[in-house]
C-alpha positions in Angstrom: 14.2 37.3 -42.7 16.0 40.5 -43.9 18.0 42.5 -41.5 16.1 45.3 -39.8 16.9 48.8 -41.2 16.8 51.6 -38.6 14.7 54.5 -39.6 13.4 57.6 -37.8 9.6 58.2 -37.5 10.0 61.2 -39.9 11.9 59.1 -42.4 9.2 56.4 -42.3 6.5 59.1 -42.8 8.4 60.5 -45.9 8.7 57.1 -47.5 5.0 56.4 -46.8 4.1 59.7 -48.4 6.2 59.0 -51.5 4.6 55.5 -51.8 1.1 57.0 -51.6 2.0 59.5 -54.3 3.5 56.9 -56.6 0.5 54.6 -56.2 -2.3 57.2 -56.3 -0.9 59.8 -58.8 2.2 58.7 -60.8 1.1 55.1 -61.6 -2.4 56.1 -62.9 -0.8 58.9 -65.0 1.7 56.6 -66.7 -1.0 54.0 -67.3 -3.1 56.7 -69.0 -0.1 57.8 -71.0 0.5 54.2 -72.2 -3.1 53.8 -73.2 -3.1 57.1 -75.1 0.2 56.2 -76.9 -1.3 52.8 -77.9 -4.1 54.7 -79.7 -1.5 56.3 -82.0 -0.9 53.1 -83.8 2.3 51.3 -84.6 4.1 50.6 -81.2 7.5 49.8 -82.8 8.1 53.4 -83.8 6.1 55.1 -81.1 8.5 57.1 -78.9 5.7 58.2 -76.6 4.8 54.6 -75.9 8.3 53.5 -75.2 9.0 56.5 -72.9 5.8 55.8 -71.0 6.7 52.1 -70.6 10.1 53.1 -69.3 8.6 55.5 -66.9 6.3 52.8 -65.7 9.2 50.5 -65.1 10.9 53.2 -62.9 7.7 53.8 -60.9 7.1 50.1 -60.3 10.7 49.6 -59.3 10.6 52.5 -56.8 7.3 51.2 -55.4 8.9 47.8 -54.8 12.0 49.4 -53.3 10.0 51.5 -50.8 7.7 48.6 -49.8 10.8 46.5 -49.1 12.4 49.2 -47.0 9.2 49.8 -45.1 8.8 46.0 -44.6 12.2 45.7 -43.0 12.2 49.1 -41.2 12.8 49.3 -37.5 11.2 52.7 -36.6 13.0 54.3 -33.7 11.3 57.3 -32.0 13.8 58.9 -29.6 11.1 61.3 -28.4 9.6 58.4 -26.3 12.9 57.6 -24.7 14.5 59.1 -21.6 17.3 61.5 -22.4 20.4 59.9 -20.8 22.9 62.2 -22.7 24.1 59.2 -24.6 24.4 59.4 -28.4 22.1 56.8 -30.1 20.3 56.4 -33.4 17.9 59.3 -33.9 19.5 61.8 -31.5 20.5 65.3 -32.4 24.1 66.0 -31.4 25.6 69.4 -30.9 29.4 69.3 -31.4 32.1 71.9 -30.8 35.4 71.7 -32.6 38.0 71.6 -29.8 40.5 73.6 -31.9 38.3 76.2 -33.6 35.3 76.4 -31.3 33.2 75.9 -34.5 29.8 74.4 -33.7 28.0 71.8 -35.8 24.7 70.0 -35.3 23.8 66.6 -36.7 20.9 64.2 -36.3 21.9 60.5 -36.7 19.4 58.9 -39.1 19.0 55.9 -41.4 20.8 55.6 -44.7 17.8 56.7 -46.8 17.3 59.8 -44.7 20.9 61.1 -44.8 21.4 64.6 -46.1 24.5 66.3 -44.9 23.3 69.7 -46.1 20.3 69.4 -43.7 22.5 68.1 -40.9 21.3 64.5 -41.2 24.1 61.9 -40.9 23.8 58.3 -41.9 24.2 55.9 -39.0 26.8 54.1 -41.1 28.9 57.3 -41.7 32.3 57.5 -40.0 31.3 60.5 -37.9 28.1 58.8 -36.7 29.9 55.6 -35.9 32.5 57.6 -33.9 29.7 59.4 -31.9 27.3 56.5 -31.2 27.7 55.3 -27.6 29.5 58.4 -26.4 28.0 60.8 -23.8 27.4 64.5 -23.5 30.7 66.1 -22.5 32.9 63.5 -24.1 35.7 64.5 -26.5 35.6 62.4 -29.7 38.5 62.2 -32.3 36.9 61.8 -35.7 39.0 60.9 -38.7 38.2 63.0 -41.7 39.9 63.3 -45.1 42.0 66.2 -43.9 43.2 64.3 -40.8 41.7 63.9 -37.3 39.4 66.5 -35.8 38.4 66.5 -32.1 34.9 67.4 -31.2 33.4 67.9 -27.7 29.8 66.6 -27.5 28.1 69.8 -26.1 24.6 68.5 -26.1 22.5 65.4 -27.0 18.9 66.0 -27.8 16.2 63.3 -28.0 13.9 65.3 -30.3 
């Protein structure tokens, strides 16, 4: 059996929504486009037909990819857990840079959910790996491209 892939409840919901859209909207549209292109005659020189077939391949590939991810997903809902102040998968961590007092907030999520602009860090990122297992109040040294930065874990939320 494939390894379990950690995923937040919100991440699972987004993948299920995308899968639903692909199956109920995108797939029927591309099938209709292929049927319409076939009616135009010679398929060898029919660019619309080839474009629609290529689009169909992308859609079917994405459907298989999402179904595989959902099949091996281990959905973790931290809202049902007791907040112990320990950084674990799914928690939202408020950090304060020890040198500059700059504050940053990250949620530790699965690889497919990661979006640094939205404050969502992949569980496999160096920052997340340095934070997991630490407690509220701990000071963590995190290696970044410009050197090592020390952050104090100001708050850990299970939201």
